[in-house]
N, C-alpha and C positions, 0 to 999 in steps of 0.2 A: 429474257433477268436473270440475274445471280441469285442462288439462293441457298441454304441447307435443304438437301433434300433427300426425305426415310427413302430407302428403292424396299426396303426390305426389313422386318419388324426386329430380324435377329442382329443388324450391325447398325454403330450408328452413321447418323443422319452423316450426309460426304456436300462437299460445296459443290457446287454444277449448275447447267443451264434448269430454267424453270420457265414453264408460259408463260407470258404475263395475266395478271386477270383482267379481267371486264364488266367492270361494275354495275347492278343492277339498280334501277330507278332511285331506291333509297339509303344505295349505296354511296362511298367517297373511297378514292383510291389514297392511298398514303403512302407515301414519302417517308420509309422509316429511315432512324436514328440509331435504333436502339432497342433492343429483344431481352431478356433474362430468362436465365436457362432455373427451370423450377421441379422440383418431383414429378408435379404432374405433368412435365411438358417433358418431360423422362417419361412417364410412365405414359402417359401419348402415342410416344412417338416408338417405344416400347409393342403396342396394341397390349398392355396388362392394365390401361383404367376402363372403366367403364363409359366414360366418350372420348375411345381412341377410335378411329377409323377404320372398319369394319376392311381395308385392303391398305398396303400400301401405297406408296408410289404420290406426297403431298408433303407439305412446306410444314416445318412444324411449330411451334408458338401458340401461346394465346393471348399474349397480351403485349406490348411495347412503346416508345413511342417515338415518335414523326410526324411531319409537315402537310394537313391538309394543300391542296392544290390554291387557296387561298395566302396561301404559305405561313400559318397558326399553325402553330406548336398544341399537339394533342399528344396525352395518353387515349388508347384507344387498345378495344377486348373483342377476343372471338371474331376471328378474320373469317370469310365466309369460306369454309372449305372447299379446294384444298389449298387454298391460299394460306397460309400461319400468317406469322410475323417475319420471321426468319428468314425475311427477306426484299431484296431492295423495292420493294414494290407491292402491297398488300390490298387489298379489298374490305369494308366495313363499313357495316350497318353507320348512318348519322349517328341514330341514337347513342352509341353506342362510343363513344366519344368524347371525353371530357377535355377542360382547357390543362393545361400543366400550366402552375404557377411560376413567373417570372424568376423567381429563385432558389428555383430545381431546375440543377442542366439535367441532360438527358440520361445520364447515363444514373444514376439517383432516384429518379421518376421514375424509370424500368424495373431496377432491382426491389423500390419499393411496394409496386403499382400490387402482386401476387399476394406475398406473405403478406398488406399490410389490409391486401380484400378479406384473407381469411378472418383476421382477427377481428378490425374494424366492422367489417358487414356480421359475422359472427354474433359476436357482444347485441349491434344494432336493431341487426332485421330478423337475428334467430331469441338467441336471449333476451331481448326487450330487457336490457340493461340500462338501470339510472344509478345515477351517481348516490356514491354510497353504500351500496355494495363492494363485495369480495369476490375476489376471482383467484382460481387455480388457475395454471399455465402447468400441462402436463407434457413436457419435450419444450423446455424455454429455453435449449440449450443451442436450438440453430438459429439459422436465418428470421424464419419467421416468429420464431418462439421467443426471441430477442428483439422483436418489434411490439411482441405482442404486449411483451409486459410493461412496453411503455405508451404502446397505446391505450391503455387500462389504468394504468395510470391518468393517463391525459384527459379520460374518462369522466375521468372520477371517485375512480375506487378507493375503497378506504382500506383494503388492504391487497396487497397482490401478495401471491404463495409463485413457486416457480417451482421445479421438480429437471431434476436428470440425472445425467451417470458421471458425467465431466465436472471433480470432482473442483478443481482450479477455475471450474466458470462462477463461483459463487460467489467471487467479489465479484463478478462485471457485473451482476447479472441483483445485485442488489448495489451495486452505481446505477443501474437505466434504473431503478423506479423499485426492484421489489423488497418487499420484507420479510422472506422470508424463503430461505430454499430448501426442501426435502430432496434427499438422494433420492435413487431409484437401485444404486446395486447395494440394498441391503433385504435380507431373509424377508419375505412374504410377508410375516405373523406383524415384522418389526415395520416395515413398511404401512400394511394396513393400519397400527396404531398411530406411527405420525401424521397419517391423515385423520383419522378420529382425534387426534388433540385436535389441529386447526379447527374440525370439522365444530369439538364441543367449545373448544378457545372462541377464537378470532371469530369463527364461522366462515361459510362459502356459500355463496352465493348460486355463483357459477364456475364452471371448469369448463374450460376451452384445451379442449384434445386431441395433442397435435401424434401422439403417439397410438394408440389400443392396446391388444395383448396385453399381459399381464397387469401392466401398469394402471390398464382404466379399469379391468378386472377387481384391482384392492382397490381401487376410490368407491368402485359401486357396493364391493365391500365395506367399509368403514362405513358408505351414508348409510348404509339400511341397516347396522347395529349401530343405532345411534336411540333406538328403542321407541316406543311407542306416545312418549310422552313429547317427542322432538317429532313426530310426523309430518305434523303441519307445517313446518322449516320448507321449501322449496328448493332443492339441492338441480340447477336446469346444467346437464353434461350435453354440452356442445361436441359432438366430432366432428370433426376435422382433418385429419389427417392416420395413414395409417403405418407411419415408418416403422415400426416392432411386429406389426403383425394385422392382416386383414383383417381375422374370426377372434371373438371373445365366446367367454362361456359366461351364460346370463342367468344363474337361479331365476324363476319366476317372483319369491318371495320379495328378492332385492326390488320389485317393483310394486310389489302388496303390502309392502310393511314401512313402507316411507314417504314421504315425500321427491324423491327422485322422479324427473322427467328428463329423457335421452331425447337428441334432435341432431341433427346431424348440420353445417354447415359446407355447401360447394355447389359448382354444375349442376343446375335445376330444382339445387331446391332455394330457392330466392331467384326472382327475376332481372335476365341479364342486365337490365338497363338499370336495374338498382344496385345491380354489383357495381358498376360504373359508379354512379352519384355516390359509393360509400366510397369508392378509392377517390371520384375527387373530391371529397370532403375528411379524407384520409390527409392529401397531397400535401392541401391548407392546410394541415395542421403542421407540417412537417419541420419547420423553420423553427415557425414559434411555441413550438414546445420542445426543439431544440432535440429530436430525434434524430437518430444515427442509424445507420442502415449502409455495412461495409458490402463495400461492390469489390469485381476482379470484372476490370475491359477488357477484351479479348474481340479482333479483328473475327470478324464474323465466316473468315478467309480460313482462320484456322480453327472452324468450328470441329472438327474429326478430336483433335487434344482438347479446345475446350470444353466439348462433354463431357469425359472421366476424367478431370481437372480433378485431385483433392485437395481443396480448401477452405477455410468456413465462412469464406465469404462466397455472396448471389454473382454468380455469373454471369456476366450481361453480354454477347455479342452486340459488335459497334459493324454499324455497313455507313 
């Protein structure tokens, strides 16, 4: 069969031939129609993610949209290695497939899967979010962050605060449902003060962090500076992505002096079946909630150029 193939970790995947999968007893063969390119997929293909295969020689892609043998159109996730989503056919556990709503086209569904999972699962599975709480989205200008703004609003957030370096994105984030925008390109002390203003004013219950690094540190500094009289208020900081850095400096007193709770959301922190169910719930909400996600469909035959394409949209390879 034809597929994108990772031959080594130092080069982008190439379009070529790969063996056809043989499903196990609990698996189903999926005829793939669309598979999205995410930061997770890029990191796995470069051997730089904690879930990367030990060696090259595999098809990349953690999720996609396709048809089961009976013709049902489904979203699927976590194909059986070494068969990823970016191929004509892949093998997936039947429990990791959910129907795609009729009103969603293949490209939109594939584009929304991974970014939608990152925020929907983080809020519902990890943070224990309830309607009426406030959410800070650190790194809201990317595809995942922009969808997170819409998802937080749909789930009933009382207030949504977005951060980003791109000043021109402020208006679009507010149009998507954010109540306020904090620019990250300001001195550290000023940024801590801006975070404190939100914490002490409107209040923040949950942080969805796509960046880590300095901005993550400054949010934690702001939470820990609120004083003992407000220590009982919980702030659940959910670490989702590390776009800025893989590490931070974390003083011990930042955890002892306040109600900060550090959590992570990703592969391994939530059972795969629950992650897929969360995506299924999110997809049902996309059209009724008028959520938008910008996608750039590219034929899988052009995987090498599409892999490095600079675009604000989510690249989706079509088969």
